[in-house]
N, C-alpha and C positions, 0 to 999 in steps of 0.2 A: 225344733231347731233344724235349720236347713244344713245339708251337707255342702261341701265345697262345690261339688258338681251341680247341685241344685241352684246355688247362688250364681254360678257361672252361667247356667242355662237361662236363668231369669234375666240376666243382663244382656245376653246376646240373642235371645229369641226374637223372631219377627212375627210370632204367632199373634193372632187377634185375641185368643183366649188367655186370660191371665194364668201364669204358672201355678198360682196357689188355688185356682178354681177347682172345686171338687169334680172328680171324674164321674160322669153319668153312665149308667148301664145302657142308656139309649144309644150311646156311641160305641159300645163294646162289640168287638168281632173276634172270632177265632179263625185264624188262617192256618191251614195245614198245607205244606208244600211237599211235593214228591218229585223225585228225579225221573226224568224221561230220557232214556238212552238216545244220544245224538242231538239233544236239545240243550239249550243253556240251563245251567243249574237253577233249580227253583222256579221254573217257568210254568209249572202246572200244579194244580192242587184243588183244594176245597175251601170255601169260606162260609161262615155261619154268623148271622146276626143273633147275638145272645138273647135279646129281649123277645124278638118275634119268632125266632127259630127258623127263619128263612135261610136256605142254603143255596149255594151255586157251586158248580165245578168250573174251573178255568183252565185253559190250555196255553195261556200266554199272560205275561204281565199286563198287556193291554186289556185283555178280558177282565183281569182282576181289577184294574183301575176303573174300567167302565162299570163293573158291578158296584164298586164302592161309591162311585159318583152318583149313580142312580139311587142306591139305597140311602145315602146320606141326604140327597134331595128329598126323598119321600119322608124321611124322619123329620127334616126341618119343616116341611109343609104340612105335617100331621097336626 
């Protein structure tokens, strides 16, 4: 049974992946953020792809986005 928020999400989502689709570990990441004095909150940290174990450190949200983009492309093309 879906909760009210899941039902709402399913009707308002613009995602290509169906809401009821199983979550694959291929797409699972752990993101750890750390505060850096004088920088925007959560602009630096570490990311790990759970299946491959590949990790990267990032110093900006742009670096995080870039890593995710490249990692997801490599997963899709594998």
